[in-house]
All heavy atoms as a GROMACS GRO file, in nm:
protein
  623
    1MET      N    1   3.586   8.250   6.771
    1MET     CA    2   3.658   8.174   6.675
    1MET      C    3   3.805   8.209   6.682
    1MET      O    4   3.859   8.276   6.594
    1MET     CB    5   3.602   8.211   6.537
    1MET     CG    6   3.663   8.140   6.426
    1MET     SD    7   3.621   8.203   6.267
    1MET     CE    8   3.448   8.213   6.269
    2PRO      N    9   3.872   8.174   6.785
    2PRO     CA   10   4.009   8.220   6.809
    2PRO      C   11   4.111   8.173   6.709
    2PRO      O   12   4.200   8.250   6.669
    2PRO     CB   13   4.042   8.169   6.945
    2PRO     CG   14   3.931   8.082   6.988
    2PRO     CD   15   3.819   8.095   6.893
    3THR      N   16   4.109   8.048   6.664
    3THR     CA   17   4.215   7.999   6.577
    3THR      C   18   4.160   7.952   6.442
    3THR      O   19   4.196   7.847   6.394
    3THR     CB   20   4.288   7.882   6.643
    3THR    OG1   21   4.195   7.779   6.672
    3THR    CG2   22   4.363   7.926   6.770
    4SER      N   23   4.073   8.031   6.386
    4SER     CA   24   4.019   7.990   6.255
    4SER      C   25   4.113   8.015   6.140
    4SER      O   26   4.195   8.106   6.146
    4SER     CB   27   3.885   8.062   6.232
    4SER     OG   28   3.907   8.198   6.222
    5THR      N   29   4.099   7.938   6.039
    5THR     CA   30   4.184   7.954   5.924
    5THR      C   31   4.121   8.054   5.830
    5THR      O   32   4.004   8.091   5.841
    5THR     CB   33   4.201   7.822   5.848
    5THR    OG1   34   4.074   7.782   5.799
    5THR    CG2   35   4.259   7.712   5.942
    6ARG      N   36   4.197   8.098   5.728
    6ARG     CA   37   4.146   8.192   5.630
    6ARG      C   38   4.027   8.129   5.557
    6ARG      O   39   3.926   8.195   5.536
    6ARG     CB   40   4.258   8.225   5.536
    6ARG     CG   41   4.216   8.311   5.418
    6ARG     CD   42   4.337   8.343   5.332
    6ARG     NE   43   4.296   8.403   5.206
    6ARG     CZ   44   4.270   8.534   5.190
    6ARG    NH1   45   4.273   8.612   5.294
    6ARG    NH2   46   4.237   8.576   5.071
    7ARG      N   47   4.038   8.002   5.528
    7ARG     CA   48   3.933   7.933   5.456
    7ARG      C   49   3.802   7.932   5.539
    7ARG      O   50   3.693   7.951   5.482
    7ARG     CB   51   3.975   7.790   5.425
    7ARG     CG   52   3.873   7.712   5.342
    7ARG     CD   53   3.933   7.582   5.297
    7ARG     NE   54   4.032   7.604   5.195
    7ARG     CZ   55   4.124   7.523   5.153
    7ARG    NH1   56   4.129   7.406   5.208
    7ARG    NH2   57   4.207   7.555   5.058
    8GLU      N   58   3.812   7.905   5.668
    8GLU     CA   59   3.696   7.910   5.754
    8GLU      C   60   3.632   8.050   5.761
    8GLU      O   61   3.511   8.059   5.761
    8GLU     CB   62   3.732   7.866   5.896
    8GLU     CG   63   3.765   7.718   5.906
    8GLU     CD   64   3.831   7.679   6.040
    8GLU    OE1   65   3.892   7.767   6.104
    8GLU    OE2   66   3.821   7.564   6.076
    9LYS      N   67   3.713   8.153   5.766
    9LYS     CA   68   3.662   8.290   5.772
    9LYS      C   69   3.589   8.322   5.642
    9LYS      O   70   3.480   8.383   5.644
    9LYS     CB   71   3.773   8.389   5.796
    9LYS     CG   72   3.829   8.386   5.935
    9LYS     CD   73   3.944   8.480   5.955
    9LYS     CE   74   4.003   8.465   6.097
    9LYS     NZ   75   4.122   8.544   6.111
   10ILE      N   76   3.646   8.283   5.528
   10ILE     CA   77   3.580   8.307   5.401
   10ILE      C   78   3.448   8.230   5.394
   10ILE      O   79   3.347   8.287   5.350
   10ILE     CB   80   3.677   8.268   5.284
   10ILE    CG1   81   3.791   8.368   5.276
   10ILE    CG2   82   3.600   8.260   5.152
   10ILE    CD1   83   3.902   8.328   5.183
   11PHE      N   84   3.446   8.107   5.441
   11PHE     CA   85   3.323   8.030   5.445
   11PHE      C   86   3.215   8.102   5.528
   11PHE      O   87   3.102   8.114   5.487
   11PHE     CB   88   3.354   7.889   5.502
   11PHE     CG   89   3.231   7.806   5.516
   11PHE    CD1   90   3.176   7.745   5.407
   11PHE    CD2   91   3.173   7.786   5.643
   11PHE    CE1   92   3.062   7.662   5.420
   11PHE    CE2   93   3.059   7.708   5.656
   11PHE     CZ   94   3.002   7.647   5.547
   12LEU      N   95   3.256   8.150   5.648
   12LEU     CA   96   3.161   8.222   5.735
   12LEU      C   97   3.112   8.352   5.670
   12LEU      O   98   2.995   8.387   5.680
   12LEU     CB   99   3.222   8.245   5.872
   12LEU     CG  100   3.236   8.126   5.963
   12LEU    CD1  101   3.312   8.159   6.087
   12LEU    CD2  102   3.101   8.071   5.995
   13LEU      N  103   3.207   8.429   5.606
   13LEU     CA  104   3.164   8.551   5.542
   13LEU      C  105   3.060   8.528   5.428
   13LEU      O  106   2.963   8.596   5.414
   13LEU     CB  107   3.287   8.627   5.486
   13LEU     CG  108   3.373   8.697   5.588
   13LEU    CD1  109   3.503   8.738   5.528
   13LEU    CD2  110   3.297   8.812   5.648
   14ASN      N  111   3.086   8.421   5.350
   14ASN     CA  112   2.988   8.382   5.246
   14ASN      C  113   2.853   8.340   5.306
   14ASN      O  114   2.750   8.366   5.248
   14ASN     CB  115   3.048   8.278   5.152
   14ASN     CG  116   3.147   8.336   5.057
   14ASN    OD1  117   3.132   8.450   5.010
   14ASN    ND2  118   3.252   8.263   5.028
   15ASN      N  119   2.859   8.272   5.420
   15ASN     CA  120   2.737   8.235   5.488
   15ASN      C  121   2.657   8.356   5.537
   15ASN      O  122   2.535   8.362   5.529
   15ASN     CB  123   2.764   8.142   5.608
   15ASN     CG  124   2.783   7.998   5.566
   15ASN    OD1  125   2.749   7.961   5.453
   15ASN    ND2  126   2.840   7.919   5.651
   16VAL      N  127   2.731   8.455   5.585
   16VAL     CA  128   2.666   8.581   5.624
   16VAL      C  129   2.599   8.653   5.504
   16VAL      O  130   2.484   8.696   5.509
   16VAL     CB  131   2.765   8.680   5.693
   16VAL    CG1  132   2.704   8.816   5.716
   16VAL    CG2  133   2.813   8.620   5.826
   17LEU      N  134   2.672   8.654   5.392
   17LEU     CA  135   2.612   8.710   5.268
   17LEU      C  136   2.490   8.629   5.226
   17LEU      O  137   2.386   8.692   5.188
   17LEU     CB  138   2.713   8.707   5.153
   17LEU     CG  139   2.802   8.828   5.136
   17LEU    CD1  140   2.900   8.810   5.028
   17LEU    CD2  141   2.718   8.952   5.115
   18ASP      N  142   2.494   8.502   5.234
   18ASP     CA  143   2.379   8.416   5.200
   18ASP      C  144   2.261   8.449   5.290
   18ASP      O  145   2.146   8.455   5.243
   18ASP     CB  146   2.415   8.267   5.209
   18ASP     CG  147   2.510   8.221   5.103
   18ASP    OD1  148   2.521   8.291   4.999
   18ASP    OD2  149   2.574   8.114   5.123
   19THR      N  150   2.286   8.464   5.419
   19THR     CA  151   2.179   8.500   5.513
   19THR      C  152   2.121   8.636   5.478
   19THR      O  153   1.998   8.652   5.480
   19THR     CB  154   2.235   8.500   5.658
   19THR    OG1  155   2.288   8.372   5.687
   19THR    CG2  156   2.126   8.536   5.759
   20CYS      N  157   2.202   8.732   5.440
   20CYS     CA  158   2.157   8.861   5.401
   20CYS      C  159   2.065   8.849   5.279
   20CYS      O  160   1.956   8.910   5.272
   20CYS     CB  161   2.268   8.958   5.366
   20CYS     SG  162   2.361   9.013   5.509
   21HIS      N  163   2.105   8.765   5.185
   21HIS     CA  164   2.021   8.746   5.064
   21HIS      C  165   1.890   8.685   5.097
   21HIS      O  166   1.785   8.725   5.047
   21HIS     CB  167   2.096   8.659   4.962
   21HIS     CG  168   2.222   8.722   4.909
   21HIS    ND1  169   2.332   8.645   4.875
   21HIS    CD2  170   2.256   8.851   4.888
   21HIS    CE1  171   2.426   8.727   4.833
   21HIS    NE2  172   2.383   8.850   4.842
   22LYS      N  173   1.888   8.580   5.184
   22LYS     CA  174   1.768   8.513   5.226
   22LYS      C  175   1.672   8.611   5.295
   22LYS      O  176   1.551   8.597   5.284
   22LYS     CB  177   1.796   8.395   5.315
   22LYS     CG  178   1.860   8.281   5.241
   22LYS     CD  179   1.899   8.168   5.336
   22LYS     CE  180   1.983   8.062   5.269
   22LYS     NZ  181   2.043   7.965   5.360
   23LYS      N  182   1.726   8.703   5.371
   23LYS     CA  183   1.644   8.798   5.448
   23LYS      C  184   1.615   8.923   5.368
   23LYS      O  185   1.561   9.021   5.419
   23LYS     CB  186   1.713   8.834   5.579
   23LYS     CG  187   1.721   8.718   5.674
   23LYS     CD  188   1.779   8.759   5.807
   23LYS     CE  189   1.779   8.638   5.903
   23LYS     NZ  190   1.750   8.675   6.035
   24HIS      N  191   1.654   8.924   5.240
   24HIS     CA  192   1.636   9.036   5.148
   24HIS      C  193   1.700   9.165   5.203
   24HIS      O  194   1.645   9.274   5.192
   24HIS     CB  195   1.484   9.060   5.120
   24HIS     CG  196   1.417   8.938   5.068
   24HIS    ND1  197   1.441   8.892   4.940
   24HIS    CD2  198   1.336   8.847   5.129
   24HIS    CE1  199   1.370   8.781   4.923
   24HIS    NE2  200   1.307   8.751   5.036
   25ILE      N  201   1.818   9.149   5.259
   25ILE     CA  202   1.898   9.264   5.306
   25ILE      C  203   1.993   9.304   5.196
   25ILE      O  204   2.072   9.218   5.148
   25ILE     CB  205   1.973   9.229   5.434
   25ILE    CG1  206   1.875   9.197   5.546
   25ILE    CG2  207   2.067   9.342   5.475
   25ILE    CD1  208   1.938   9.139   5.673
   26ASP      N  209   1.980   9.427   5.153
   26ASP     CA  210   2.070   9.474   5.045
   26ASP      C  211   2.124   9.614   5.079
   26ASP      O  212   2.097   9.664   5.189
   26ASP     CB  213   2.006   9.464   4.908
   26ASP     CG  214   1.888   9.560   4.891
   26ASP    OD1  215   1.865   9.646   4.982
   26ASP    OD2  216   1.814   9.547   4.791
   27PHE      N  217   2.191   9.678   4.985
   27PHE     CA  218   2.253   9.806   5.014
   27PHE      C  219   2.150   9.916   5.040
   27PHE      O  220   2.187  10.018   5.094
   27PHE     CB  221   2.347   9.846   4.898
   27PHE     CG  222   2.275   9.880   4.768
   27PHE    CD1  223   2.257  10.013   4.735
   27PHE    CD2  224   2.230   9.782   4.684
   27PHE    CE1  225   2.193  10.047   4.617
   27PHE    CE2  226   2.165   9.815   4.568
   27PHE     CZ  227   2.145   9.947   4.532
   28ARG      N  228   2.026   9.894   5.007
   28ARG     CA  229   1.918   9.996   5.033
   28ARG      C  230   1.852   9.976   5.166
   28ARG      O  231   1.761  10.052   5.204
   28ARG     CB  232   1.817   9.992   4.920
   28ARG     CG  233   1.870  10.032   4.785
   28ARG     CD  234   1.765  10.014   4.680
   28ARG     NE  235   1.737   9.872   4.671
   28ARG     CZ  236   1.737   9.802   4.560
   28ARG    NH1  237   1.763   9.859   4.447
   28ARG    NH2  238   1.709   9.674   4.560
   29THR      N  239   1.885   9.872   5.239
   29THR     CA  240   1.820   9.835   5.364
   29THR      C  241   1.847   9.943   5.470
   29THR      O  242   1.967   9.975   5.496
   29THR     CB  243   1.861   9.703   5.416
   29THR    OG1  244   1.834   9.607   5.314
   29THR    CG2  245   1.794   9.665   5.541
   30PRO      N  246   1.746  10.002   5.535
   30PRO     CA  247   1.773  10.094   5.647
   30PRO      C  248   1.847  10.022   5.760
   30PRO      O  249   1.824   9.906   5.787
   30PRO     CB  250   1.633  10.138   5.692
   30PRO     CG  251   1.539  10.099   5.581
   30PRO     CD  252   1.603   9.983   5.507
   31ALA      N  253   1.937  10.094   5.825
   31ALA     CA  254   2.015  10.046   5.937
   31ALA      C  255   2.091   9.919   5.895
   31ALA      O  256   2.099   9.819   5.968
   31ALA     CB  257   1.928  10.018   6.060
   32LEU      N  258   2.147   9.924   5.778
   32LEU     CA  259   2.217   9.809   5.719
   32LEU      C  260   2.327   9.753   5.808
   32LEU      O  261   2.331   9.633   5.833
   32LEU     CB  262   2.276   9.845   5.581
   32LEU     CG  263   2.361   9.744   5.509
   32LEU    CD1  264   2.282   9.618   5.479
   32LEU    CD2  265   2.415   9.800   5.378
   33ALA      N  266   2.413   9.836   5.857
   33ALA     CA  267   2.525   9.792   5.939
   33ALA      C  268   2.476   9.723   6.067
   33ALA      O  269   2.532   9.619   6.107
   33ALA     CB  270   2.618   9.908   5.975
   34ASP      N  271   2.368   9.773   6.125
   34ASP     CA  272   2.315   9.710   6.246
   34ASP      C  273   2.262   9.571   6.217
   34ASP      O  274   2.281   9.475   6.294
   34ASP     CB  275   2.204   9.792   6.307
   34ASP     CG  276   2.253   9.922   6.365
   34ASP    OD1  277   2.375   9.931   6.399
   34ASP    OD2  278   2.174  10.019   6.374
   35LYS      N  279   2.192   9.556   6.104
   35LYS     CA  280   2.134   9.422   6.067
   35LYS      C  281   2.246   9.327   6.037
   35LYS      O  282   2.243   9.208   6.074
   35LYS     CB  283   2.038   9.440   5.952
   35LYS     CG  284   1.914   9.512   5.999
   35LYS     CD  285   1.813   9.526   5.891
   35LYS     CE  286   1.694   9.603   5.951
   35LYS     NZ  287   1.590   9.633   5.859
   36VAL      N  288   2.348   9.372   5.964
   36VAL     CA  289   2.461   9.285   5.934
   36VAL      C  290   2.535   9.246   6.062
   36VAL      O  291   2.574   9.130   6.078
   36VAL     CB  292   2.557   9.354   5.832
   36VAL    CG1  293   2.685   9.278   5.816
   36VAL    CG2  294   2.490   9.372   5.696
   37ALA      N  295   2.549   9.339   6.155
   37ALA     CA  296   2.618   9.308   6.281
   37ALA      C  297   2.545   9.202   6.356
   37ALA      O  298   2.608   9.115   6.420
   37ALA     CB  299   2.631   9.438   6.362
   38GLN      N  300   2.409   9.206   6.356
   38GLN     CA  301   2.333   9.103   6.427
   38GLN      C  302   2.356   8.967   6.366
   38GLN      O  303   2.374   8.866   6.437
   38GLN     CB  304   2.185   9.136   6.420
   38GLN     CG  305   2.146   9.253   6.505
   38GLN     CD  306   2.001   9.295   6.487
   38GLN    OE1  307   1.935   9.256   6.389
   38GLN    NE2  308   1.948   9.374   6.579
   39ILE      N  309   2.363   8.959   6.234
   39ILE     CA  310   2.384   8.833   6.162
   39ILE      C  311   2.528   8.781   6.196
   39ILE      O  312   2.547   8.663   6.221
   39ILE     CB  313   2.365   8.846   6.013
   39ILE    CG1  314   2.220   8.879   5.983
   39ILE    CG2  315   2.410   8.722   5.938
   39ILE    CD1  316   2.192   8.922   5.838
   40ILE      N  317   2.624   8.871   6.197
   40ILE     CA  318   2.761   8.834   6.224
   40ILE      C  319   2.774   8.779   6.366
   40ILE      O  320   2.847   8.682   6.388
   40ILE     CB  321   2.855   8.951   6.196
   40ILE    CG1  322   2.874   8.964   6.044
   40ILE    CG2  323   2.988   8.929   6.264
   40ILE    CD1  324   2.958   9.078   6.001
   41LYS      N  325   2.712   8.842   6.465
   41LYS     CA  326   2.716   8.790   6.601
   41LYS      C  327   2.669   8.648   6.610
   41LYS      O  328   2.729   8.568   6.678
   41LYS     CB  329   2.635   8.880   6.696
   41LYS     CG  330   2.703   9.004   6.734
   41LYS     CD  331   2.620   9.086   6.836
   41LYS     CE  332   2.695   9.214   6.864
   41LYS     NZ  333   2.621   9.298   6.958
   42ILE      N  334   2.561   8.619   6.543
   42ILE     CA  335   2.506   8.486   6.541
   42ILE      C  336   2.600   8.387   6.474
   42ILE      O  337   2.606   8.266   6.508
   42ILE     CB  338   2.368   8.486   6.473
   42ILE    CG1  339   2.270   8.567   6.554
   42ILE    CG2  340   2.314   8.343   6.455
   42ILE    CD1  341   2.139   8.598   6.487
   43SER      N  342   2.677   8.436   6.376
   43SER     CA  343   2.765   8.345   6.296
   43SER      C  344   2.888   8.302   6.367
   43SER      O  345   2.961   8.218   6.320
   43SER     CB  346   2.802   8.420   6.166
   43SER     OG  347   2.684   8.444   6.091
   44GLY      N  348   2.922   8.364   6.481
   44GLY     CA  349   3.033   8.312   6.560
   44GLY      C  350   3.164   8.393   6.547
   44GLY      O  351   3.268   8.340   6.585
   45PHE      N  352   3.162   8.511   6.491
   45PHE     CA  353   3.285   8.589   6.485
   45PHE      C  354   3.313   8.648   6.624
   45PHE      O  355   3.220   8.681   6.700
   45PHE     CB  356   3.272   8.701   6.383
   45PHE     CG  357   3.281   8.655   6.242
   45PHE    CD1  358   3.166   8.644   6.168
   45PHE    CD2  359   3.402   8.627   6.184
   45PHE    CE1  360   3.174   8.601   6.032
   45PHE    CE2  361   3.411   8.583   6.055
   45PHE     CZ  362   3.297   8.570   5.980
   46SER      N  363   3.436   8.667   6.656
   46SER     CA  364   3.478   8.722   6.783
   46SER      C  365   3.451   8.873   6.788
   46SER      O  366   3.452   8.938   6.685
   46SER     CB  367   3.620   8.690   6.815
   46SER     OG  368   3.706   8.752   6.722
   47GLN      N  369   3.436   8.925   6.905
   47GLN     CA  370   3.405   9.067   6.926
   47GLN      C  371   3.502   9.166   6.854
   47GLN      O  372   3.459   9.256   6.788
   47GLN     CB  373   3.401   9.099   7.076
   47GLN     CG  374   3.350   9.235   7.108
   47GLN     CD  375   3.200   9.253   7.097
   47GLN    OE1  376   3.131   9.155   7.105
   47GLN    NE2  377   3.158   9.370   7.067
   48PRO      N  378   3.633   9.147   6.867
   48PRO     CA  379   3.724   9.244   6.805
   48PRO      C  380   3.715   9.248   6.652
   48PRO      O  381   3.743   9.352   6.592
   48PRO     CB  382   3.865   9.197   6.849
   48PRO     CG  383   3.842   9.106   6.961
   48PRO     CD  384   3.703   9.048   6.946
   49THR      N  385   3.676   9.138   6.590
   49THR     CA  386   3.674   9.139   6.446
   49THR      C  387   3.539   9.174   6.388
   49THR      O  388   3.530   9.194   6.266
   49THR     CB  389   3.715   8.999   6.390
   49THR    OG1  390   3.621   8.903   6.442
   49THR    CG2  391   3.855   8.965   6.431
   50GLU      N  392   3.436   9.182   6.470
   50GLU     CA  393   3.298   9.203   6.422
   50GLU      C  394   3.288   9.332   6.331
   50GLU      O  395   3.231   9.328   6.226
   50GLU     CB  396   3.201   9.213   6.534
   50GLU     CG  397   3.157   9.078   6.587
   50GLU     CD  398   3.064   9.088   6.705
   50GLU    OE1  399   3.004   9.194   6.724
   50GLU    OE2  400   3.047   8.990   6.775
   51LYS      N  401   3.347   9.439   6.381
   51LYS     CA  402   3.333   9.567   6.309
   51LYS      C  403   3.401   9.560   6.171
   51LYS      O  404   3.346   9.608   6.072
   51LYS     CB  405   3.399   9.679   6.392
   51LYS     CG  406   3.369   9.818   6.337
   51LYS     CD  407   3.434   9.926   6.426
   51LYS     CE  408   3.342   9.965   6.534
   51LYS     NZ  409   3.388  10.083   6.608
   52GLU      N  410   3.515   9.493   6.166
   52GLU     CA  411   3.583   9.479   6.034
   52GLU      C  412   3.499   9.396   5.939
   52GLU      O  413   3.490   9.429   5.820
   52GLU     CB  414   3.715   9.404   6.055
   52GLU     CG  415   3.820   9.486   6.130
   52GLU     CD  416   3.943   9.401   6.164
   52GLU    OE1  417   3.977   9.314   6.081
   52GLU    OE2  418   4.001   9.427   6.270
   53TYR      N  419   3.436   9.289   5.988
   53TYR     CA  420   3.357   9.205   5.903
   53TYR      C  421   3.226   9.269   5.861
   53TYR      O  422   3.174   9.246   5.753
   53TYR     CB  423   3.337   9.069   5.969
   53TYR     CG  424   3.466   8.989   5.969
   53TYR    CD1  425   3.514   8.934   6.086
   53TYR    CD2  426   3.544   8.973   5.856
   53TYR    CE1  427   3.633   8.863   6.091
   53TYR    CE2  428   3.660   8.903   5.860
   53TYR     CZ  429   3.702   8.846   5.976
   53TYR     OH  430   3.822   8.778   5.978
   54VAL      N  431   3.167   9.355   5.950
   54VAL     CA  432   3.050   9.429   5.913
   54VAL      C  433   3.084   9.518   5.791
   54VAL      O  434   3.008   9.522   5.694
   54VAL     CB  435   2.996   9.513   6.031
   54VAL    CG1  436   2.894   9.614   5.982
   54VAL    CG2  437   2.938   9.423   6.138
   55ARG      N  438   3.197   9.583   5.799
   55ARG     CA  439   3.238   9.670   5.686
   55ARG      C  440   3.255   9.587   5.558
   55ARG      O  441   3.215   9.631   5.449
   55ARG     CB  442   3.370   9.743   5.720
   55ARG     CG  443   3.349   9.850   5.821
   55ARG     CD  444   3.480   9.929   5.838
   55ARG     NE  445   3.467  10.019   5.950
   55ARG     CZ  446   3.553  10.032   6.050
   55ARG    NH1  447   3.665   9.961   6.047
   55ARG    NH2  448   3.534  10.117   6.150
   56LEU      N  449   3.317   9.468   5.570
   56LEU     CA  450   3.334   9.385   5.449
   56LEU      C  451   3.202   9.346   5.391
   56LEU      O  452   3.185   9.352   5.265
   56LEU     CB  453   3.411   9.257   5.486
   56LEU     CG  454   3.561   9.268   5.506
   56LEU    CD1  455   3.618   9.139   5.562
   56LEU    CD2  456   3.630   9.303   5.375
   57ILE      N  457   3.111   9.303   5.470
   57ILE     CA  458   2.978   9.260   5.420
   57ILE      C  459   2.903   9.379   5.361
   57ILE      O  460   2.843   9.369   5.253
   57ILE     CB  461   2.897   9.192   5.534
   57ILE    CG1  462   2.961   9.066   5.580
   57ILE    CG2  463   2.752   9.165   5.485
   57ILE    CD1  464   2.975   8.954   5.481
   58VAL      N  465   2.902   9.492   5.430
   58VAL     CA  466   2.836   9.614   5.377
   58VAL      C  467   2.898   9.652   5.240
   58VAL      O  468   2.827   9.680   5.145
   58VAL     CB  469   2.841   9.729   5.476
   58VAL    CG1  470   2.797   9.859   5.413
   58VAL    CG2  471   2.754   9.696   5.597
   59ASP      N  472   3.030   9.650   5.233
   59ASP     CA  473   3.095   9.679   5.101
   59ASP      C  474   3.055   9.579   4.996
   59ASP      O  475   3.033   9.617   4.882
   59ASP     CB  476   3.247   9.678   5.117
   59ASP     CG  477   3.302   9.802   5.193
   59ASP    OD1  478   3.226   9.898   5.211
   59ASP    OD2  479   3.422   9.794   5.232
   60ALA      N  480   3.043   9.453   5.033
   60ALA     CA  481   3.003   9.352   4.932
   60ALA      C  482   2.862   9.376   4.886
   60ALA      O  483   2.831   9.360   4.768
   60ALA     CB  484   3.018   9.214   4.999
   61LEU      N  485   2.771   9.412   4.978
   61LEU     CA  486   2.634   9.441   4.941
   61LEU      C  487   2.625   9.566   4.850
   61LEU      O  488   2.545   9.566   4.751
   61LEU     CB  489   2.548   9.458   5.063
   61LEU     CG  490   2.526   9.331   5.147
   61LEU    CD1  491   2.459   9.363   5.280
   61LEU    CD2  492   2.445   9.229   5.068
   62PHE      N  493   2.705   9.664   4.874
   62PHE     CA  494   2.708   9.781   4.786
   62PHE      C  495   2.764   9.745   4.650
   62PHE      O  496   2.717   9.792   4.548
   62PHE     CB  497   2.785   9.900   4.847
   62PHE     CG  498   2.695   9.986   4.932
   62PHE    CD1  499   2.679   9.964   5.067
   62PHE    CD2  500   2.634  10.095   4.875
   62PHE    CE1  501   2.597  10.044   5.145
   62PHE    CE2  502   2.551  10.177   4.950
   62PHE     CZ  503   2.531  10.149   5.086
   63TRP      N  504   2.866   9.658   4.649
   63TRP     CA  505   2.920   9.609   4.523
   63TRP      C  506   2.818   9.538   4.438
   63TRP      O  507   2.802   9.560   4.318
   63TRP     CB  508   3.041   9.518   4.548
   63TRP     CG  509   3.112   9.473   4.426
   63TRP    CD1  510   3.220   9.533   4.370
   63TRP    CD2  511   3.080   9.362   4.344
   63TRP    NE1  512   3.257   9.463   4.256
   63TRP    CE2  513   3.172   9.361   4.237
   63TRP    CE3  514   2.981   9.262   4.346
   63TRP    CZ2  515   3.170   9.260   4.136
   63TRP    CZ3  516   2.978   9.166   4.248
   63TRP    CH2  517   3.073   9.168   4.145
   64GLU      N  518   2.736   9.451   4.506
   64GLU     CA  519   2.628   9.381   4.438
   64GLU      C  520   2.528   9.479   4.378
   64GLU      O  521   2.480   9.457   4.269
   64GLU     CB  522   2.558   9.287   4.539
   64GLU     CG  523   2.637   9.166   4.576
   64GLU     CD  524   2.569   9.078   4.676
   64GLU    OE1  525   2.466   9.119   4.737
   64GLU    OE2  526   2.611   8.963   4.688
   65GLY      N  527   2.496   9.583   4.456
   65GLY     CA  528   2.403   9.683   4.401
   65GLY      C  529   2.455   9.752   4.281
   65GLY      O  530   2.378   9.780   4.187
   66LYS      N  531   2.581   9.783   4.282
   66LYS     CA  532   2.642   9.855   4.166
   66LYS      C  533   2.656   9.762   4.044
   66LYS      O  534   2.632   9.807   3.932
   66LYS     CB  535   2.780   9.904   4.209
   66LYS     CG  536   2.849   9.985   4.102
   66LYS     CD  537   2.985  10.038   4.148
   66LYS     CE  538   3.053  10.115   4.039
   66LYS     NZ  539   3.187  10.163   4.081
   67HIS      N  540   2.696   9.638   4.066
   67HIS     CA  541   2.722   9.545   3.955
   67HIS      C  542   2.606   9.454   3.919
   67HIS      O  543   2.612   9.378   3.821
   67HIS     CB  544   2.850   9.465   3.985
   67HIS     CG  545   2.970   9.548   3.992
   67HIS    ND1  546   3.016   9.604   4.109
   67HIS    CD2  547   3.056   9.586   3.895
   67HIS    CE1  548   3.125   9.670   4.085
   67HIS    NE2  549   3.154   9.668   3.955
   68GLU      N  550   2.501   9.455   4.002
   68GLU     CA  551   2.380   9.377   3.978
   68GLU      C  552   2.413   9.227   3.960
   68GLU      O  553   2.355   9.160   3.878
   68GLU     CB  554   2.305   9.429   3.859
   68GLU     CG  555   2.257   9.573   3.881
   68GLU     CD  556   2.174   9.625   3.762
   68GLU    OE1  557   2.154   9.558   3.665
   68GLU    OE2  558   2.132   9.744   3.775
   69LYS      N  559   2.507   9.177   4.040
   69LYS     CA  560   2.530   9.032   4.051
   69LYS      C  561   2.582   8.999   4.191
   69LYS      O  562   2.624   9.088   4.265
   69LYS     CB  563   2.626   8.986   3.942
   69LYS     CG  564   2.761   9.049   3.942
   69LYS     CD  565   2.839   8.992   3.823
   69LYS     CE  566   2.979   9.056   3.817
   69LYS     NZ  567   3.058   9.005   3.710
   70GLU      N  568   2.572   8.872   4.225
   70GLU     CA  569   2.610   8.830   4.355
   70GLU      C  570   2.762   8.828   4.378
   70GLU      O  571   2.839   8.787   4.294
   70GLU     CB  572   2.557   8.687   4.380
   70GLU     CG  573   2.560   8.640   4.521
   70GLU     CD  574   2.490   8.508   4.540
   70GLU    OE1  575   2.366   8.507   4.525
   70GLU    OE2  576   2.561   8.411   4.571
   71PHE      N  577   2.800   8.877   4.493
   71PHE     CA  578   2.942   8.883   4.532
   71PHE      C  579   2.974   8.757   4.615
   71PHE      O  580   2.896   8.714   4.695
   71PHE     CB  581   2.969   9.010   4.618
   71PHE     CG  582   3.111   9.027   4.660
   71PHE    CD1  583   3.201   9.094   4.580
   71PHE    CD2  584   3.157   8.971   4.777
   71PHE    CE1  585   3.331   9.113   4.616
   71PHE    CE2  586   3.290   8.988   4.814
   71PHE     CZ  587   3.373   9.058   4.733
   72ARG      N  588   3.091   8.704   4.595
   72ARG     CA  589   3.142   8.594   4.675
   72ARG      C  590   3.284   8.624   4.718
   72ARG      O  591   3.364   8.672   4.639
   72ARG     CB  592   3.142   8.459   4.596
   72ARG     CG  593   3.011   8.415   4.542
   72ARG     CD  594   2.901   8.407   4.645
   72ARG     NE  595   2.918   8.296   4.734
   72ARG     CZ  596   2.840   8.276   4.846
   72ARG    NH1  597   2.746   8.361   4.876
   72ARG    NH2  598   2.859   8.174   4.921
   73PHE      N  599   3.314   8.592   4.846
   73PHE     CA  600   3.451   8.598   4.892
   73PHE      C  601   3.522   8.476   4.844
   73PHE      O  602   3.469   8.364   4.844
   73PHE     CB  603   3.455   8.605   5.047
   73PHE     CG  604   3.399   8.735   5.099
   73PHE    CD1  605   3.270   8.742   5.142
   73PHE    CD2  606   3.482   8.847   5.104
   73PHE    CE1  607   3.219   8.863   5.190
   73PHE    CE2  608   3.432   8.964   5.156
   73PHE     CZ  609   3.303   8.975   5.202
   74ALA      N  610   3.647   8.490   4.801
   74ALA     CA  611   3.725   8.378   4.747
   74ALA      C  612   3.865   8.378   4.806
   74ALA      O  613   3.911   8.479   4.859
   74ALA     CB  614   3.734   8.388   4.595
   75GLU      N  615   3.926   8.262   4.799
   75GLU     CA  616   4.063   8.253   4.852
   75GLU      C  617   4.166   8.314   4.758
   75GLU      O  618   4.156   8.323   4.643
   75GLU     CB  619   4.100   8.108   4.874
   75GLU     CG  620   4.016   8.048   4.986
   75GLU     CD  621   4.056   7.905   5.016
   75GLU    OE1  622   4.178   7.879   5.030
   75GLU    OE2  623   3.966   7.824   5.027
   0.00000   0.00000   0.00000
């Protein structure tokens, strides 16, 4: 995804979160970062940004666990 806009990235990040929810992946999931990385690869993020986005999704899942509500990325 070489020339994606901020809006497109936010859309994709929210789709990754939705996929995690559908697969019942949360902050207690063993090997959380590996599972999130697999979902991100399928979602079309480029290699250099994958690690950053894995951290964002993992942080969002931990936030959801702490606050007991769904997290959404916004503009």
